[in-house]
Structure formats: structure tokens, C-alpha cells
C-alpha positions as CSV (number, residue, x, y, z in Angstrom):
1,X,74.9,-7.7,26.1
2,X,74.1,-11.2,25.0
3,X,71.0,-10.3,23.4
4,X,72.5,-7.5,21.8
5,X,75.5,-9.5,20.1
6,X,72.7,-12.0,19.4
7,X,70.9,-9.3,17.4
8,X,74.1,-8.7,15.8
9,X,74.9,-12.0,14.3
10,X,70.9,-12.8,13.2
11,X,71.4,-9.4,11.3
12,X,74.6,-10.6,9.9
13,X,73.3,-14.1,8.7
14,X,70.2,-12.3,6.8
15,X,72.5,-10.3,4.9
16,X,74.8,-13.6,3.8
17,X,71.9,-15.2,3.1
18,X,70.1,-11.9,1.4
19,X,73.1,-11.7,-1.0
20,X,73.9,-12.4,-4.7
21,X,71.6,-14.6,-6.7
22,X,69.6,-15.8,-3.2
23,X,69.2,-12.4,-2.5
24,X,66.9,-12.0,-6.0
25,X,65.2,-15.5,-5.3
26,X,64.4,-14.3,-1.8
27,X,62.7,-11.0,-3.1
28,X,60.6,-13.0,-5.7
29,X,59.7,-15.1,-2.9
30,X,58.7,-12.4,-0.6
31,X,56.8,-10.9,-3.5
32,X,55.0,-14.0,-4.0
33,X,54.1,-14.5,-0.5
34,X,52.9,-10.4,-0.5
35,X,50.8,-10.7,-3.2
36,X,49.0,-13.8,-1.5
37,X,48.2,-12.2,1.5
38,X,47.1,-9.4,-0.2
39,X,44.9,-10.9,-2.4
40,X,43.9,-13.2,0.7
41,X,42.9,-9.7,2.5
42,X,41.4,-8.2,-0.2
43,X,39.0,-11.3,-0.9
44,X,38.6,-10.9,2.6
45,X,37.1,-7.8,2.7
46,X,35.6,-8.2,-0.9
47,X,33.6,-11.1,0.4
48,X,32.7,-9.3,3.5
49,X,31.8,-6.4,1.3
50,X,29.8,-8.6,-1.1
51,X,28.0,-10.7,1.6
52,X,26.7,-7.2,3.6
53,X,25.4,-6.2,0.4
54,X,24.0,-8.9,-0.6
55,X,22.3,-10.3,2.4
56,X,19.1,-9.1,1.6
57,X,16.2,-11.2,2.1
58,X,12.3,-10.7,0.7
59,X,10.0,-9.9,3.7
60,X,6.4,-11.3,3.9
61,X,6.0,-9.4,7.7
62,X,7.3,-6.5,8.9
63,X,10.5,-6.2,11.3
64,X,9.6,-6.2,14.9
65,X,13.0,-6.2,16.7
66,X,17.2,-6.9,16.4
67,X,19.4,-9.2,18.4
68,X,23.2,-9.3,18.4
69,X,24.7,-12.1,17.8
70,X,27.7,-12.0,20.0
71,X,30.1,-10.0,18.1
72,X,30.3,-6.4,16.2
73,X,29.8,-8.2,12.8
74,X,26.6,-10.2,13.2
75,X,23.0,-10.0,14.2
76,X,19.4,-11.6,13.7
77,X,16.1,-9.7,12.4
78,X,12.7,-11.1,13.2
79,X,9.6,-10.1,11.6
80,X,6.2,-10.3,12.7
81,X,5.3,-13.7,11.1
82,X,8.2,-15.6,12.9
83,X,10.8,-15.1,10.2
84,X,14.4,-14.5,11.2
85,X,17.1,-13.5,9.1
86,X,20.7,-14.1,10.2
87,X,23.3,-11.0,9.0
88,X,26.8,-10.9,9.0
89,X,28.2,-13.7,11.4
90,X,25.2,-14.4,12.9
91,X,24.3,-18.3,12.4
92,X,20.6,-18.9,11.3
93,X,19.0,-21.5,13.9
94,X,15.2,-21.6,12.5
95,X,12.1,-19.6,12.1
96,X,8.4,-20.1,12.1
97,X,7.8,-18.0,8.9
98,X,6.8,-21.1,7.3
99,X,4.6,-22.1,10.1
100,X,1.0,-21.0,10.7
101,X,0.8,-19.2,13.9
102,X,-2.7,-17.4,14.8
103,X,-0.7,-14.4,16.4
104,X,1.9,-12.1,15.4
105,X,5.8,-12.6,16.9
106,X,6.3,-8.9,19.1
107,X,10.1,-10.1,20.2
108,X,13.2,-11.4,19.8
109,X,16.0,-12.3,22.6
110,X,19.5,-13.9,22.2
111,X,20.7,-16.8,24.5
112,X,23.5,-15.3,27.1
113,X,26.1,-17.6,24.7
114,X,24.5,-16.3,21.5
115,X,24.1,-19.9,20.4
116,X,20.5,-19.6,19.7
117,X,17.6,-17.2,20.3
118,X,13.9,-17.0,21.4
119,X,10.7,-15.8,19.9
120,X,7.6,-14.7,21.4
121,X,4.0,-14.0,20.4
122,X,1.7,-11.3,21.0
123,X,-0.3,-14.4,22.9
124,X,2.7,-15.3,25.2
125,X,3.3,-18.5,22.9
126,X,7.3,-19.1,23.3
127,X,9.6,-20.3,20.4
128,X,13.0,-21.8,21.1
129,X,15.8,-21.9,18.3
130,X,19.7,-23.2,18.8
131,X,20.8,-23.9,22.2
132,X,17.7,-21.9,23.4
133,X,15.4,-24.3,25.7
134,X,12.0,-24.3,25.6
135,X,10.5,-23.8,29.4
136,X,6.7,-22.9,28.6
137,X,4.9,-20.0,27.5
138,X,2.8,-17.5,28.5
139,X,-0.6,-18.3,26.3
140,X,-1.5,-21.2,28.8
141,X,-1.6,-18.6,31.7
142,X,-4.6,-15.9,32.2
143,X,-2.5,-12.7,31.8
144,X,-3.4,-9.0,31.7
145,X,-2.9,-7.2,28.6
146,X,-0.7,-8.4,25.6
147,X,2.6,-9.9,25.3
148,X,5.7,-7.3,24.0
149,X,8.8,-8.4,25.0
150,X,11.2,-12.0,26.1
151,X,14.8,-11.6,27.7
152,X,17.1,-14.4,28.1
153,X,18.3,-15.2,31.9
154,X,21.8,-16.8,32.1
155,X,20.9,-19.8,33.6
156,X,18.7,-21.1,30.5
157,X,15.3,-19.8,31.5
158,X,14.0,-16.5,30.4
159,X,11.3,-13.4,31.3
160,X,8.1,-12.8,29.5
161,X,6.7,-9.1,29.9
162,X,3.1,-7.9,29.0
163,X,2.6,-4.3,28.1
164,X,0.5,-3.6,31.5
165,X,4.0,-4.9,33.2
166,X,3.1,-8.2,34.2
167,X,6.1,-10.5,34.2
168,X,6.1,-14.5,33.9
169,X,9.5,-16.4,34.7
170,X,10.2,-19.3,33.0
171,X,12.9,-22.3,33.7
172,X,15.8,-21.1,35.4
173,X,15.2,-17.3,35.4
174,X,14.2,-16.1,39.2
175,X,11.0,-14.4,39.8
176,X,11.5,-11.3,41.3
177,X,7.8,-10.6,42.3
178,X,7.3,-7.1,41.3
179,X,5.8,-5.6,38.3
180,X,6.1,-2.1,37.0
181,X,3.4,0.5,38.5
182,X,2.6,3.8,38.0
183,X,4.0,4.3,34.6
184,X,3.0,6.6,32.0
185,X,1.8,4.9,28.5
186,X,2.6,1.2,28.5
187,X,5.4,-1.3,28.5
188,X,6.7,-1.6,25.2
189,X,10.3,-3.8,25.6
190,X,12.6,-6.0,28.3
191,X,15.8,-6.6,27.9
192,X,18.7,-8.4,30.0
193,X,21.0,-6.8,31.9
194,X,25.0,-7.4,30.7
195,X,25.3,-10.8,32.9
196,X,21.8,-12.2,32.4
197,X,20.9,-12.0,36.0
198,X,18.0,-9.5,35.9
199,X,16.7,-7.6,33.2
200,X,15.7,-3.5,32.3
201,X,11.7,-3.1,31.6
202,X,10.8,0.3,29.5
203,X,7.6,2.1,29.1
204,X,6.4,4.0,26.1
205,X,7.7,7.3,27.9
206,X,11.1,5.9,28.4
207,X,10.4,5.1,32.3
208,X,12.9,2.2,33.1
209,X,12.6,-0.3,35.5
210,X,15.6,-2.3,36.6
211,X,15.3,-5.7,38.5
212,X,17.4,-8.4,39.7
213,X,20.9,-7.4,38.5
214,X,20.1,-4.5,36.1
215,X,21.5,-1.1,37.1
216,X,22.5,1.9,35.9
217,X,20.0,3.1,33.6
218,X,17.8,6.1,33.9
219,X,14.6,7.6,32.7
220,X,14.2,9.5,29.1
221,X,13.9,12.8,29.2
222,X,10.5,14.4,30.1
223,X,8.1,14.7,26.8
224,X,9.3,11.7,25.2
225,X,6.1,9.5,24.5
226,X,7.6,7.0,21.5
227,X,10.2,4.7,23.2
228,X,9.9,1.5,21.0
229,X,13.0,-0.6,22.7
230,X,15.9,-1.3,25.3
231,X,18.8,-2.9,25.2
232,X,22.1,-3.2,27.8
233,X,25.2,-2.1,27.4
234,X,27.6,-5.0,27.2
235,X,30.5,-3.6,29.3
236,X,28.7,-2.9,32.7
237,X,25.7,-1.3,34.1
238,X,24.0,1.0,31.4
239,X,21.6,1.0,28.8
240,X,19.9,2.5,25.6
241,X,16.6,3.5,24.8
242,X,15.5,4.1,21.2
243,X,12.3,6.1,20.0
244,X,10.4,5.8,17.5
245,X,11.9,8.0,15.4
246,X,15.5,6.5,15.8
247,X,16.8,8.5,18.8
248,X,18.9,6.7,21.2
249,X,19.1,8.1,25.1
250,X,22.1,6.5,26.4
251,X,22.5,6.0,30.5
252,X,25.5,4.9,32.4
253,X,28.2,3.1,31.0
254,X,26.5,2.9,27.7
255,X,28.1,5.9,25.7
256,X,26.5,7.7,23.1
257,X,27.5,6.6,19.5
258,X,24.9,8.3,17.3
259,X,21.3,8.1,16.5
260,X,18.9,8.6,13.4
261,X,16.5,11.2,15.8
262,X,17.1,14.1,13.4
263,X,17.1,12.3,10.1
264,X,13.9,11.1,8.3
265,X,13.8,7.3,7.8
266,X,11.5,5.2,6.1
267,X,8.7,3.8,8.5
268,X,9.8,3.9,12.2
269,X,12.2,2.3,14.5
270,X,11.2,-0.8,16.0
271,X,14.5,-2.0,18.1
272,X,17.7,-1.3,19.3
273,X,20.9,-4.2,20.1
274,X,24.5,-3.8,21.5
275,X,27.5,-4.8,20.2
276,X,29.4,-7.7,22.1
277,X,31.9,-5.0,23.2
278,X,29.3,-2.5,24.7
279,X,31.3,-0.3,21.9
280,X,28.5,0.6,19.4
281,X,24.5,-0.5,18.8
282,X,22.3,-1.1,15.9
283,X,18.7,0.4,15.2
284,X,16.6,-1.7,13.3
285,X,13.5,0.3,11.3
286,X,10.4,-1.2,10.2
287,X,11.0,-1.2,6.4
288,X,14.1,-3.7,7.2
289,X,16.7,-1.2,7.4
290,X,19.4,-1.2,9.7
291,X,21.7,1.9,10.8
292,X,25.1,1.2,12.8
293,X,26.7,3.1,15.3
294,X,30.2,3.1,17.0
295,X,31.9,-0.3,16.2
296,X,28.6,-2.1,15.1
297,X,29.3,-3.2,11.6
298,X,26.4,-2.9,9.3
299,X,26.2,-6.5,7.6
300,X,22.8,-6.0,5.6
301,X,19.1,-5.2,5.6
302,X,15.7,-7.2,4.5
303,X,13.7,-6.0,2.3
304,X,10.2,-6.1,0.9
305,X,9.9,-7.5,-2.3
306,X,8.9,-4.8,-5.0
307,X,5.3,-3.8,-5.9
308,X,3.6,-4.7,-9.5
309,X,0.7,-3.2,-11.4
310,X,-1.3,-3.7,-14.3
311,X,-4.0,-1.7,-15.5
312,X,-6.0,-2.5,-18.6
313,X,-9.6,-1.9,-20.3
314,X,-12.0,-4.4,-21.8
315,X,-12.1,-1.8,-24.4
316,X,-9.7,0.9,-25.2
317,X,-11.7,2.5,-28.0
318,X,-15.1,3.8,-27.5
319,X,-17.8,6.5,-28.6
320,X,-18.7,8.9,-26.5
321,X,-21.4,8.3,-24.0
322,X,-20.3,4.4,-23.8
323,X,-18.5,2.8,-20.9
324,X,-15.3,0.5,-20.7
325,X,-14.2,-1.6,-17.6
326,X,-11.3,-1.0,-16.0
327,X,-9.6,-3.7,-14.2
328,X,-6.2,-3.6,-12.1
329,X,-4.0,-6.3,-10.4
330,X,-1.0,-5.9,-8.2
331,X,1.1,-7.5,-6.2
332,X,3.0,-7.0,-2.9
333,X,0.8,-3.7,-2.5
334,X,-0.9,-2.1,0.3
335,X,-2.9,0.6,-1.4
336,X,-3.8,1.5,-5.0
337,X,-5.1,4.6,-6.8
338,X,-6.6,5.1,-10.1
339,X,-6.5,8.6,-11.6
340,X,-10.3,10.1,-11.5
341,X,-11.2,6.4,-9.9
342,X,-10.5,5.5,-6.8
343,X,-8.3,6.9,-4.3
344,X,-5.5,5.2,-1.6
345,X,-7.9,2.3,-2.2
346,X,-7.0,-1.0,0.0
347,X,-8.7,-3.1,-2.8
348,X,-5.4,-3.5,-4.4
349,X,-7.2,-5.7,-7.2
350,X,-10.5,-4.8,-8.3
351,X,-12.4,-3.0,-11.2
352,X,-14.6,-0.2,-12.4
353,X,-16.9,1.0,-15.4
354,X,-15.5,4.7,-16.9
355,X,-17.4,6.5,-19.2
356,X,-15.0,9.4,-20.0
357,X,-16.0,12.0,-22.5
358,X,-12.9,12.6,-24.5
359,X,-9.6,10.7,-24.7
360,X,-8.1,10.3,-21.3
361,X,-5.6,8.2,-19.8
362,X,-6.1,6.3,-16.5
363,X,-3.1,5.7,-14.4
364,X,-2.6,3.0,-11.3
365,X,-0.3,4.2,-9.1
366,X,0.2,1.2,-6.1
367,X,1.9,1.7,-2.9
368,X,4.2,-0.9,-1.1
369,X,6.5,-1.4,1.6
370,X,9.1,-2.5,-1.0
371,X,8.4,0.4,-3.1
372,X,6.1,1.8,-5.6
373,X,5.0,1.0,-9.2
374,X,2.7,2.2,-11.7
375,X,0.8,1.5,-15.1
376,X,-1.7,3.4,-17.5
377,X,-4.0,2.9,-20.1
378,X,-5.4,5.5,-22.7
379,X,-9.0,5.3,-23.4
380,X,-9.4,6.8,-27.3
381,X,-12.8,8.3,-26.8
382,X,-14.5,9.2,-30.8
383,X,-17.2,11.6,-30.6
384,X,-20.0,10.9,-32.2
385,X,-22.7,12.9,-35.1
386,X,-24.4,16.0,-34.2
387,X,-27.6,15.7,-32.9
388,X,-30.9,15.2,-35.4
389,X,-31.9,18.7,-36.9
390,X,-34.9,20.6,-35.2
391,X,-38.5,19.5,-36.0
392,X,-40.4,21.5,-38.4
393,X,-44.1,21.7,-37.8
394,X,-46.4,20.4,-40.3
395,X,-48.4,23.3,-42.1
396,X,-51.5,22.0,-40.9
397,X,-50.9,21.8,-37.5
398,X,-51.5,18.3,-37.6
399,X,-50.5,15.3,-35.5
400,X,-46.6,14.2,-35.6
401,X,-47.6,11.3,-37.2
402,X,-48.2,12.9,-40.3
403,X,-47.2,11.9,-43.8
404,X,-43.8,12.5,-44.6
405,X,-41.2,11.4,-47.4
406,X,-39.7,9.3,-44.4
407,X,-42.8,7.7,-43.5
408,X,-42.9,3.8,-44.7
409,X,-45.3,2.6,-46.8
410,X,-47.9,1.1,-45.1
411,X,-48.8,3.8,-42.8
412,X,-50.2,2.6,-39.6
413,X,-48.4,-1.3,-40.5
414,X,-45.8,-0.1,-38.0
415,X,-47.8,0.0,-34.8
416,X,-47.8,-2.5,-32.5
417,X,-45.3,-5.1,-31.3
418,X,-41.7,-4.6,-32.9
419,X,-39.5,-6.1,-30.4
420,X,-37.7,-8.0,-33.1
421,X,-36.5,-4.7,-34.2
422,X,-33.5,-2.8,-34.0
423,X,-34.1,1.2,-33.2
424,X,-31.4,3.8,-33.0
425,X,-30.8,7.5,-33.9
426,X,-30.0,6.6,-37.6
427,X,-33.7,4.5,-38.2
428,X,-35.8,5.3,-35.3
429,X,-37.9,8.0,-37.2
430,X,-38.9,4.9,-39.7
431,X,-41.1,3.5,-36.7
432,X,-44.6,5.0,-35.9
433,X,-45.4,4.0,-32.6
434,X,-48.2,4.5,-29.9
435,X,-49.9,3.0,-26.9
436,X,-50.4,-0.3,-28.8
437,X,-46.6,-0.4,-29.6
438,X,-43.8,-2.3,-27.7
439,X,-40.4,-3.7,-28.0
440,X,-36.9,-2.4,-28.8
441,X,-38.2,0.7,-30.3
442,X,-40.2,1.7,-27.4
443,X,-37.3,1.0,-25.2
444,X,-35.3,3.4,-27.3
445,X,-38.0,5.8,-27.0
446,X,-38.1,5.6,-23.2
447,X,-34.5,6.0,-23.4
448,X,-34.4,9.1,-25.1
449,X,-37.6,10.5,-22.7
450,X,-35.3,9.8,-19.6
451,X,-32.7,11.6,-20.8
452,X,-35.2,14.6,-21.5
453,X,-35.9,14.5,-18.2
454,X,-39.1,12.0,-18.0
455,X,-39.9,9.2,-15.9
456,X,-39.9,6.5,-18.6
457,X,-38.2,3.2,-19.0
458,X,-38.7,-0.6,-20.2
459,X,-40.2,-1.6,-23.6
460,X,-43.8,-1.0,-22.9
461,X,-45.7,2.4,-24.3
462,X,-47.3,2.8,-20.8
463,X,-48.9,6.1,-18.9
464,X,-44.9,7.5,-18.6
465,X,-44.2,7.1,-21.8
466,X,-47.5,8.7,-23.0
467,X,-46.8,11.4,-20.5
468,X,-43.3,12.2,-21.9
469,X,-44.5,12.3,-25.6
470,X,-47.6,14.6,-24.6
471,X,-45.0,17.0,-22.9
472,X,-42.2,16.7,-25.6
473,X,-44.8,17.5,-28.3
474,X,-46.2,20.4,-26.4
475,X,-42.9,21.6,-25.7
476,X,-41.8,21.6,-29.7
477,X,-45.1,23.3,-30.8
478,X,-46.6,20.0,-32.4
479,X,-49.7,18.2,-32.4
480,X,-49.9,16.7,-28.6
481,X,-51.6,13.5,-29.9
482,X,-49.4,10.8,-28.5
483,X,-48.5,9.4,-31.5
484,X,-44.9,9.0,-32.2
485,X,-44.2,9.7,-35.8
486,X,-41.0,11.7,-37.9
487,X,-41.8,14.8,-36.0
488,X,-42.2,13.4,-32.6
489,X,-39.2,11.4,-33.1
490,X,-37.2,14.6,-34.2
491,X,-38.6,16.4,-31.4
492,X,-37.9,14.3,-28.5
493,X,-34.5,13.6,-30.1
494,X,-33.5,17.1,-29.9
495,X,-34.5,17.6,-26.4
496,X,-32.6,14.9,-25.6
497,X,-29.5,16.3,-27.1
498,X,-30.0,19.7,-25.3
499,X,-31.7,19.6,-22.2
500,X,-29.4,17.5,-20.1
501,X,-27.0,19.3,-17.4
502,X,-29.7,21.9,-16.6
503,X,-28.6,25.4,-15.5
504,X,-30.7,26.4,-12.5
505,X,-32.4,29.4,-13.2
506,X,-31.8,29.3,-16.9
507,X,-34.7,28.8,-19.6
508,X,-35.6,29.2,-22.6
509,X,-39.0,29.3,-24.8
510,X,-39.0,25.7,-26.6
511,X,-41.7,26.7,-28.7
512,X,-40.2,29.7,-30.2
513,X,-36.4,28.6,-30.1
514,X,-37.1,25.2,-32.2
515,X,-40.0,26.3,-34.9
516,X,-40.7,29.9,-34.1
517,X,-44.0,28.9,-33.4
518,X,-46.5,30.5,-30.7
519,X,-45.9,29.0,-27.1
520,X,-48.2,26.5,-26.2
521,X,-50.5,27.1,-23.5
522,X,-48.5,24.6,-21.2
523,X,-44.7,23.3,-20.8
524,X,-43.5,26.3,-22.3
525,X,-40.3,26.7,-20.4
526,X,-37.6,24.1,-19.4
527,X,-34.2,24.2,-18.2
528,X,-31.7,23.9,-21.2
529,X,-28.0,23.0,-21.1
530,X,-25.1,25.3,-20.7
531,X,-23.1,24.7,-23.5
532,X,-19.9,24.5,-21.0
533,X,-21.5,21.5,-19.4
534,X,-22.6,19.6,-22.5
535,X,-21.4,16.0,-22.0
536,X,-21.7,12.5,-24.1
537,X,-24.9,10.4,-23.3
538,X,-26.7,7.3,-24.3
539,X,-27.5,7.5,-28.2
540,X,-24.5,8.4,-29.2
541,X,-25.0,12.6,-29.2
542,X,-23.5,15.7,-27.5
543,X,-24.4,19.4,-27.3
544,X,-23.2,21.0,-30.3
């Protein structure tokens, strides 16, 4: 009864204080206080949202695991180069990302009070941060297989395990004297139990081995072969397993809160961590993505820097038959493709010579963990003039060096070396060549003979050159004398223009097709170009 009376008096007093002008003042004050409270709450959640959406760091190596920081709103992400990224309320205690290490980091484990964490490398080297105390590593101990995990003990020590199941205890962690045997696949992870007095070891087939105080965890269903991690329920005996596809299996007191098993994820899952109250968990993906379930709050992810791509050409304008060099450079890229040049190449910076027949756009595609990028360049190809006219035999059937209005004065004065002269399809017929000639004009002649299909090269008018000239003269139905005059130049040029890209079992009598003269006794039939296969080639000519 007295309490009821006091309650009434209290109400009466409130009414008096709230009357008149004082009531108006009280409402103003109340309004201001409410605004401040709402603003503070709004700012908190805005900050939390901003922090969560902006705690994104550029990775230089793939993530290998995740560890809870002791609440439902924080966790650490570890990368294979030793980088550690604190998200949400998790406190950053250090990393070895800037340290030159010879092996990759494979696992992270928080201390029991979440005031620090351990990293372990594939060689067994252990790195301690925050209140974690270093007590030794397996890198100085002969051990079978490679290291795959580390788990902190509540007494200040830790266990390190290999993929063969061999386990090593350091500091205050007890050695249980037992290594898992008879399991399928290989051991892929280790996690301390809720009290930190024992641990769970799990194989890739989902077989779980509970040692010390660990209990209540089962094995994955038959047929599962891609388990990558294990974490203990913080609320009692039980555990969760996670597969590479993000699928989660729950056992004992660990309740199922969801998984990514039926969802396509980028990369694959690499680890799992339980929230502090055991009512949720996080799944870490190899691309830096984090998936939260239950009361585990998403506090951000880590990302790779975006890839960049640049493609350029030494010359963007060429004549058909010429070449240009494509050079590509990329950053943060694993593989590149250049249309028509390379495909899925690991040579992320390189070059290649190309000779497009027509105007072509080349596209560089760079593939990176942080996203793909592209670049392109267009090579404009100008078609050369048509090939020279068909040669016409002299009425007397004389040598290819017979007189012509194109023959320069001096006749044989053009025999012999002409290394300082420049010969091409526009002026070569002005120079008469024979076995005493050498230099650039002979080099151009040999180039044409090569296109005709005869073995000739260099600047010397040698036996191969002579044989090619004889054959060409025979094919064209002109005098076979080995002297290269205007008609022979036309003959060789014509054959070079039309005798490329041979078509099997297709031949024609060039003696008749060129000048309607009777066929020569030798070399009558040669393979000629299929019009649909004509292409650009040296000398700036094309099939017409």
C-alpha cells in the first residue's frame, strides 16, 4: 500500500511540474534530448555502416582464414603473405605482410581472451601478435608433410598440425600423444574447443578427431571430399565444418544458421569462425568475401586491387604485308588474352609481331582477382597496288634481257654489284642482273623467288638464284638464259603475286595462261593461288 501511495504522489508531482509555462519548457527540453539521443543512435549506426562498408583493404595475396575477435561484430582476416586485416570491433595487433618470408602463411588462431592471435606458415614457423606468446615452431623440427593449422590453448600455448595428422604442442598446451590415423584425404584444419583445453582436427573428407576437452562434433556425410575448415561452437560442445563450396555442416550444440552451399561464390571458401556466443558464424572466401550467418554481423571484406591493361602498337598504319609490334602491359593480373595473338597467357606483360591482312582491331583482356580490364588498338591496313602486268614474250623469243624501252642506256653497264642501289617493285626492272651481280637488287630478286617457292636468299646471285630464274623463265615461256632483264623481272613478279597459298591438286599451264605461247618442255604446270586464299605478302602485292 505505501508503494502505491508513493506512486500516486509521484504522479501528482509530475503533473505540477509539467503545468503551465514549465510544461512548455519541459517539452522543449525533452524534444532536444530526444533529438540528441536519436542523432547519437543514428550516427552510431551510420558510422557502423560506413565503417563496415569501408573497411576494405587491397590484398596482395589470397586470404587463407578468418578468426573471431570475441564478439559478434568483429573478426580478423589473414592472407597467405602474412597480412592481417581487422574488421569491425577487431583490434589490429600486427602482421608480417611487410616481412620477407620464404613460405606462405596457412592458418590464424586467436588467443582464448581474443587479445591477440597466432599465424603459422606452411614450414611450421609461428608468429605471435598482441597478447599471444611465442613458444616455438615446427620449422626447426623434422616433421612429416606440411603444416596446415594452428590452435590456441587456454594456458598460453598452442598446437600445430600437419596435413598428415602429426600434432606438436608448445607452451602450456598439453601433448595428447595421439595423431589421427586412418583418415581419408588429408588433414586440412584444426580449431580449439570452446574452453581451449582440447581441439578438433578435420580431414578433407570431413572426418573429425576430438582431443582433450573437445567433444560433440560429428563427421561430414559420405561423399563429401572438399572440407576446408572447422570451428568450435562457443556455447558448448559442438562444431561447424565448411566445404570449399561454402556449404556448412553443424554438429552437437552448434546450430545450423545457413550456408553458401547452393550459391555460386567467387573463388572458394577457405575458413570458418564462430561468433562469441555461438549463435552465428562467418565463412571466408578466397576472393576476400565474407559471408555472415546467425548473429555474426558482416563488418566488411578485403579485396584485390583492380587490374589495369594497356595495349599499343609500334605502328597503327601499315601496308598489307608489313608487320607491326603489339605491346601489352598489365597490373594485378593473373592471365591475359590478345585476340588472335595469345589466349589465357601467364605472360601478363609482353609483345608480339602481327601482320594483319585487313584493318584489324586487337583487344587485350586482362583477368585479375580484383576484376577484369581491357584495352584495344586498331591497325589500319592499306592495300598495295595490284601486281605488275603479265610478261609478254619478245617476238624473236630472245633472252629476257632483250632490248626494251625500259632498258637503261649502257646495256650491260648494270651488270655486277649494286649494293648501294634500292630495288623494289617500282624500279627493279631498270636493273639487269646475272650471276656476276650482288647487292640489294639481288636480295629483292631472291625475295621474289622465295615467294615463288624456290629456295633463294641473301644478296648473292648464286646457284639457287640461277635455278629459280631458269625455272621462272621456263614457266613464263621466255628464253631460259639466266639473265634478269625487264621480261624476267615481270615474270618473277607475276609468279610471286599469283603462286602463293597453293591449292592441292589444282594446277594450270602458265605458258598458256600468261602469254598464250606453246608450253615449254619442262616446268609447264605449277600450283597457283586459290583466289579465296590470296593474302598480303612481302613486296607489297596481293592476289587480284
